[in-house]
C-alpha positions in Angstrom: -13.9 -18.9 -2.6 -11.7 -21.7 -3.7 -9.9 -24.6 -2.1 -8.1 -23.8 1.1 -4.7 -25.4 1.7 -3.4 -24.5 5.1 -0.5 -26.2 6.9 2.4 -23.8 7.1 2.7 -20.2 6.2 4.3 -21.2 2.9 1.1 -23.0 1.8 -1.0 -21.2 -0.7 -4.6 -20.2 -0.7 -6.3 -20.7 -4.1 -8.8 -18.0 -5.0 -10.8 -19.3 -7.9 -12.3 -15.9 -8.6 -8.8 -14.6 -9.4 -7.3 -17.9 -10.5 -3.9 -17.6 -8.9 -2.3 -18.7 -5.8 -1.9 -16.4 -2.8 1.0 -16.8 -0.4 -0.4 -16.8 3.2 3.0 -15.5 4.4 2.6 -12.3 2.4 -1.0 -11.8 3.4 -0.2 -12.2 7.1 3.0 -10.2 6.9 1.3 -7.3 5.1 -1.7 -7.5 7.5 0.7 -7.3 10.5 2.1 -4.1 9.0 -1.3 -2.5 8.8 -2.3 -3.8 12.2 0.7 -2.1 13.7 -0.2 1.2 11.9 -3.8 1.1 13.1 -3.1 0.1 16.7 -0.3 2.6 17.1 -1.8 5.6 15.4 -5.6 5.1 15.4 -6.4 3.4 18.6 -6.1 4.9 22.1 -3.7 2.1 23.3 -0.7 4.4 23.2 -2.3 7.8 24.0 -2.6 7.0 27.7 1.2 6.9 28.1 1.9 10.0 26.0 3.7 12.7 27.9 2.6 16.3 27.4 4.9 17.3 24.6 4.1 19.4 21.6 1.3 21.4 23.2 3.3 24.6 23.1 3.7 24.2 19.3 0.2 25.4 18.8 -1.1 22.1 17.4 -3.9 21.8 19.9 -4.3 18.3 21.4 -3.0 16.2 18.5 -1.1 13.2 19.7 2.7 13.8 19.8 3.2 10.3 18.5 1.1 11.1 15.4 2.9 14.4 14.7 6.4 13.3 15.3 6.1 10.0 13.5 4.4 11.6 10.4 7.2 14.2 10.3 9.9 11.5 10.3 7.8 9.6 7.7 8.0 12.6 5.4 11.7 12.9 5.9 12.3 9.2 5.7 10.4 8.8 2.4 12.2 11.8 1.0 15.6 10.4 1.9 14.7 7.0 0.3 13.5 8.8 -2.8 16.9 10.4 -3.2 18.7 7.1 -2.4 16.6 5.3 -5.0 18.5 7.0 -7.8 21.5 5.0 -6.8 20.1 2.0 -4.9 17.2 1.2 -7.1 16.0 -2.0 -5.3 16.1 -1.9 -1.5 14.5 -5.3 -0.9 17.5 -7.3 -2.3 19.5 -6.6 0.9 18.9 -8.8 3.9 20.0 -5.8 6.1 17.0 -3.6 5.0 14.2 -5.7 6.5 16.2 -6.6 9.6 17.0 -3.0 10.3 13.5 -1.8 9.5 12.0 -4.3 11.9 14.5 -3.6 14.7 14.2 0.2 14.4 10.3 0.0 14.5 10.5 -2.4 17.4 12.7 -0.1 19.5 10.7 2.9 18.6 7.4 1.3 19.6 8.9 0.0 22.8 10.1 3.5 23.7 6.7 5.1 23.1 5.1 2.2 25.0 7.1 2.6 28.2 8.5 6.2 28.3 8.1 6.3 32.1 10.9 3.8 32.4 13.3 6.8 32.2 13.0 8.1 35.7 15.4 11.1 35.7 14.5 14.6 34.9 12.4 15.1 31.7 13.8 12.0 30.2 10.4 10.5 29.7 9.4 13.1 27.1 12.8 12.7 25.4 12.4 8.9 25.2 8.9 9.2 23.9 9.9 11.7 21.2 12.8 9.5 20.2 10.6 6.5 19.9 8.1 8.4 17.8 10.9 9.4 15.4 12.2 5.9 15.1 8.7 4.5 14.3 8.5 6.9 11.4 11.9 5.9 10.0 11.3 2.1 10.4 7.8 2.1 9.0 8.9 4.1 5.9 11.4 1.4 5.0 8.8 -1.3 5.6 6.4 0.3 3.2 9.0 0.5 0.4 10.0 -3.1 0.9 6.4 -4.3 0.7 5.8 -2.1 -2.3 8.7 -3.7 -4.1 7.5 -7.2 -3.4 3.9 -6.6 -4.3 4.8 -4.7 -7.5 6.7 -7.7 -8.7 3.5 -9.8 -8.4 1.5 -7.3 -10.4 -1.4 -4.9 -9.9 -4.0 -7.6 -9.7 -2.3 -9.5 -7.0 -1.4 -6.3 -5.2 -5.2 -5.6 -5.0 -6.0 -9.0 -3.8 -3.2 -9.0 -1.2 -4.3 -5.6 0.0 -7.9 -6.7 0.4 -7.0 -9.9 2.2 -4.5 -8.0 4.4 -7.1 -5.4 5.3 -9.5 -8.2 6.4 -6.9 -10.1 8.4 -5.4 -6.9 9.8 -8.9 -5.8 11.0 -9.2 -9.1 12.9 -5.8 -8.7 14.4 -6.6 -5.1 15.4 -9.8 -6.1 17.2 -8.0 -8.9 19.1 -5.2 -6.6 20.2 -7.4 -3.7 21.2 -9.4 -6.0 23.5 -6.3 -6.8 25.5 -5.2 -4.8 28.6 -3.2 -1.7 27.7 0.2 -3.1 28.7 -0.3 -6.3 26.9 -1.6 -4.5 23.8 1.3 -2.2 23.5 3.9 -5.0 24.1 2.3 -7.2 21.4 2.1 -4.3 19.0 5.8 -3.6 19.5 6.5 -7.2 18.3 4.5 -6.9 15.1 7.2 -5.2 13.0 9.6 -8.0 13.8 7.1 -10.7 12.8 6.2 -8.7 9.7 9.7 -8.4 8.5 10.5 -12.0 9.2 7.5 -13.0 7.0 8.8 -10.6 4.4 12.2 -12.4 4.3 10.4 -15.7 3.7 9.5 -14.2 0.2 12.4 -12.0 -0.3 13.8 -14.3 -2.9 11.0 -12.9 -5.2 12.7 -9.5 -5.0 16.2 -10.9 -5.4 15.3 -12.9 -8.5 13.3 -10.2 -10.2 15.1 -8.2 -12.8 13.8 -4.8 -11.9 14.7 -1.8 -14.0 18.3 -0.7 -13.6 20.1 2.4 -14.7 22.2 0.6 -17.3 19.4 -1.5 -18.7 17.9 -0.8 -22.2 14.8 -2.2 -23.8 15.2 -5.8 -24.9 16.0 -6.4 -28.5 12.8 -7.2 -30.4 10.6 -6.1 -27.6 9.4 -3.2 -29.8 9.1 -0.8 -26.9 10.7 2.6 -26.5 12.3 3.8 -23.3 10.1 6.4 -21.6 11.3 10.0 -21.8 12.2 12.0 -18.7 9.2 14.2 -19.3 6.9 11.1 -19.2 8.4 9.8 -16.0 8.3 13.3 -14.4 4.7 13.8 -15.3 3.7 10.5 -13.8 5.6 11.2 -10.6 4.0 14.7 -10.4 0.5 13.3 -10.9 0.7 10.5 -8.4 2.4 12.9 -5.9 -0.3 15.6 -6.4 -3.3 13.4 -5.9 -1.6 11.7 -2.9 -1.0 15.0 -1.3 -4.7 15.9 -1.7 -6.0 12.7 -0.3 -3.5 13.0 2.6 -4.8 16.5 3.3 -8.4 15.4 3.3 -7.7 12.5 5.6 -5.6 14.7 8.0 -8.4 17.3 8.2 -10.9 14.6 9.0 -8.7 13.2 11.8 -8.2 16.7 13.1 -12.0 17.1 13.4 -12.1 14.4 16.1 -9.1 15.7 18.1 -11.4 17.1 20.8 -13.8 14.1 20.9 -14.7 12.2 24.1 -13.2 8.9 24.9 -16.4 7.1 24.0 -16.7 8.9 20.7 -13.2 8.0 19.8 -13.8 4.3 20.7 -16.9 4.1 18.6 -15.1 5.9 15.7 -12.2 3.4 15.8 -14.5 0.4 15.5 -16.5 2.1 12.7 -13.2 2.8 11.1 -12.4 -0.9 10.9 -15.8 -1.7 9.3 -15.1 1.1 6.7 -11.7 -0.3 5.9 -13.2 -3.7 5.0 -16.0 -2.1 3.0 -13.4 0.0 1.1 -11.4 -3.0 0.3 -14.4 -4.9 -0.9 -15.5 -2.0 -3.0 -12.3 -2.1 -5.0 -12.8 -5.7 -5.8 -16.2 -4.9 -7.2 -15.2 -1.9 -9.3 -12.2 -3.7 -10.8 -13.7 -7.2 -11.4 -17.3 -6.3 -12.2 -17.3 -2.7 -13.6 -13.8 -2.9 -14.9 -13.1 0.8 -14.2 -9.7 2.3 -15.0 -7.7 3.9 -12.2 -8.6 7.4 -13.0 -12.4 6.7 -12.8 -11.8 4.6 -9.7 -10.1 7.6 -8.0 -12.3 10.5 -9.1 -15.7 8.8 -9.4 -15.6 6.5 -6.4 -12.9 7.5 -3.8 -13.4 11.3 -4.0 -17.3 11.2 -3.8 -17.1 8.9 -0.7 -14.7 11.3 1.0 -17.0 14.2 0.0 -20.0 12.4 1.5 -18.0 12.1 4.7 -17.6 15.9 5.0 -21.3 16.4 4.4 -22.2 14.1 7.3 -19.5 15.4 9.6 -21.5 18.6 10.2 -24.5 16.7 11.5 -25.3 15.5 15.0 -24.2 12.3 16.5 -24.2 9.5 15.2 -24.4 10.9 11.7 -21.0 12.6 12.1 -19.5 9.1 12.8 -21.2 7.8 9.7 -19.5 10.6 7.8 -16.1 9.6 9.2 -16.7 6.0 8.2 -17.7 7.0 4.6 -14.6 9.2 4.4 -12.3 6.4 5.7 -13.9 4.0 3.2 -12.9 6.3 0.3 -9.5 6.8 1.7 -8.8 3.1 2.1 -10.1 2.6 -1.5 -7.6 5.1 -2.8 -4.8 3.8 -0.6 -5.1 0.4 -2.3 -5.2 2.0 -5.7 -1.9 3.7 -4.9 -0.2 0.4 -4.2 -1.6 -1.1 -7.4 -0.4 1.9 -9.4 3.1 1.3 -8.3 3.0 -2.1 -9.9 1.6 -0.7 -13.1 3.8 2.4 -13.4 7.0 0.6 -12.7 6.4 -1.8 -15.5 5.0 0.7 -18.0 7.7 3.3 -17.5 10.6 1.0 -16.6 11.2 2.9 -13.4 12.1 1.3 -10.0 9.2 0.9 -7.6 10.9 2.9 -4.9 10.6 6.1 -7.0 6.8 6.0 -7.2 6.4 4.6 -3.7 8.6 7.2 -2.0 7.2 10.2 -3.9 3.6 9.3 -3.3 4.1 8.3 0.4 6.0 11.5 1.0 3.1 13.5 -0.4 0.5 11.4 1.4 2.2 11.7 4.8 2.9 15.4 4.4 -0.7 15.9 3.6 -1.8 14.0 6.6 0.5 16.0 8.8 -0.6 19.4 7.5 -4.3 18.4 7.2 -4.5 17.2 10.8 -3.1 20.4 12.1 -5.6 22.4 10.0 -8.5 20.2 11.0 -7.6 20.6 14.7 -7.6 24.4 14.3 -10.8 24.4 12.4 -12.7 22.3 14.9 -11.6 24.6 17.7 -13.0 27.6 15.9 -16.3 25.8 14.9 -18.2 26.5 18.1 -21.6 25.8 16.6 -23.2 23.6 14.0 -23.7 26.5 11.6 -19.9 27.2 11.5 -19.2 23.5 11.1 -21.6 23.3 8.2 -19.7 26.1 6.5 -16.4 24.2 7.0 -18.0 21.0 5.7 -19.4 22.8 2.6 -16.1 24.4 1.8 -14.4 21.0 2.1 -16.9 19.4 -0.2 -16.5 22.2 -2.7 -12.7 21.8 -2.8 -13.0 18.0 -3.3 -15.4 18.5 -6.2 -13.1 21.1 -7.8 -10.2 18.7 -7.6 -12.3 15.9 -9.0 -13.4 18.1 -11.9 -10.1 19.6 -12.9 -7.8 16.7 -12.0 -9.9 14.3 -14.1 -8.9 16.4 -17.1 -5.2 15.8 -16.6 -2.9 17.9 -18.7 -0.8 14.8 -19.5 -3.2 11.9 -19.8 -1.0 10.0 -22.3 1.8 9.8 -19.7 -0.3 9.7 -16.6 -1.8 6.6 -14.9 -5.5 7.1 -15.7 -5.2 5.2 -19.0 -4.3 2.0 -17.1 -7.1 -0.5 -16.7 -6.7 -3.1 -14.0 -8.8 -5.8 -15.7 -8.9 -4.9 -19.4 -7.7 -7.7 -21.8 -5.6 -6.9 -24.9 -5.5 -9.7 -27.4 -3.0 -8.2 -29.8 -0.4 -10.9 -30.5 2.7 -8.7 -30.7 1.8 -7.0 -27.5 1.0 -10.3 -25.9 4.5 -11.6 -26.7 6.1 -8.4 -25.3 4.0 -8.8 -22.2 5.3 -12.4 -21.8 8.8 -11.2 -22.1 8.3 -8.5 -19.6 6.8 -11.0 -17.1 9.6 -13.4 -17.7 12.2 -10.7 -17.0 10.4 -9.4 -13.9 10.2 -12.9 -12.4 13.9 -13.5 -13.1 13.5 -16.3 -15.7 16.7 -17.4 -17.5 16.7 -17.1 -21.3 15.9 -20.9 -21.6 13.2 -20.6 -19.0 11.7 -17.7 -21.0 11.5 -19.8 -24.1 9.7 -22.6 -22.1 7.5 -20.0 -20.5 6.3 -18.6 -23.8 5.4 -22.1 -25.0 3.6 -22.9 -21.8 1.7 -19.6 -22.2 0.5 -20.9 -25.6 -0.8 -24.1 -24.0 1.9 -26.4 -25.1 2.7 -29.6 -23.1 6.0 -31.0 -21.9 6.5 -33.3 -24.9 5.9 -30.5 -27.4 8.3 -28.2 -25.5 10.9 -30.9 -25.4 10.7 -31.5 -29.2 10.5 -27.8 -30.0 13.6 -26.8 -28.0 15.5 -30.0 -28.7 15.9 -30.9 -25.0 15.0 -34.0 -23.0 11.7 -34.2 -21.3 13.4 -34.3 -17.9 15.1 -31.1 -18.7 11.8 -29.6 -19.9 10.1 -30.7 -16.6 12.9 -29.1 -14.6 12.5 -25.8 -16.4 8.7 -26.0 -15.9 9.0 -26.6 -12.2 11.4 -23.7 -11.8 8.9 -21.4 -13.7 6.0 -22.6 -11.5 8.0 -21.9 -8.4 9.0 -18.3 -9.5 5.4 -17.5 -10.4 4.0 -19.2 -7.2 1.7 -21.6 -9.0 1.3 -25.4 -9.2 -0.1 -26.1 -12.6 -0.1 -24.8 -16.2 -3.7 -23.7 -15.9 -2.9 -21.6 -12.9 0.0 -20.0 -14.9 -2.3 -19.3 -17.8 -4.9 -17.7 -15.5 -2.2 -15.5 -14.0 -1.0 -14.4 -17.4 -4.5 -13.5 -18.5 -5.2 -11.5 -15.4 -1.8 -9.7 -15.3 -1.7 -6.0 -15.6 0.2 -6.2 -18.9 -1.4 -9.2 -20.5 -4.9 -9.3 -19.0 
């Protein structure tokens, strides 16, 4: 790794392998979000306080918190998708993170202590209300983080996701080792801390000039606005593959709905190990093998998930190994999705919220439907032979999807042509990339001129003479540029430009 500079959350951690500065406040805030998700929905910390609701709905023994929160997630993301046509950037408002953190806090508290309502059947009502609130709050949080990370670019999104996965796994282990009451109370506080850390970097979203309805391509940029068909095809493709991965994950979760407490505990800890391995795998495939996103999805993520279904039909502990392999593939794909938001919003000049909401709507809907299907299948698979048939059918479907989806009917407008680490040395395109980066980071026209000269390796004296400004004025512009890009030196800025999704 590189040099570590810790002091406050605003200090940066320099990763020499990626040659840019990482804000610890973003890493920890993003990690807290994932920790909240994992403890609330994956661990058994909240299941012991769950009232018996939802059983009559024919969904077997799936947790009411899981079902209700997913349902509200789907509705919440759908509503945000519609709102994104008018409010194209949610993260510019201070109200959004405050409301999201407060709603998620209240919802988590209600599902943590439903028995506090002592009259009639109020406990079940309180629990259901809390589950619904967690779905709404977490949906807004995801969109906010998606907007912030997309501004930083696909590469930084991948690095932040990997670091947040590792940090979140450590937080998860610490919380799950606490007594039940303490674990639930601490988990309820995570959304507030997460959104507070988000506000520490909210100025990045406010300063960024994200695509707006009345914006047109910059003069001289040489780029054409995307057609409606191009945007529609990209939305359909990312929604379709998200729906499939969500279904696959939901089915796998449903397979364990009737597991023993010991089995679930072991599964949860294996799950954490799989998350870290999946995050590490995406670093290898992007930095070493330089795979494009389509190959990463269909040649890495899908085979891992298919392997999970093969092992799931075997005896303990091989079935748990299958779950871990499947989860590794899912986490791998989940990070890809976040990186794709950054790529697509720049390439197609479309707000991040559009891609984030449509893909998360499909992903959550898939998880909801898949978990119900998986729970029903496991109840019917009374022997290993039947389970083997179910597993074989699942693998067959995954392979079919990998085969036909890879040959997308609209590859030119889809996301498969985007490479996370492929360099393009064409000078005109390089200049257009610099202009796009300057606009995204909210640079003024003069700062953009200074930025272009810095990108060519010019020093302060040259910039001063070239732009006919004093050296002090040039130094002031340079400092502002460094601050907006989160770097401390010209070399770090050059490294970031080289590794950016549009320039690197």
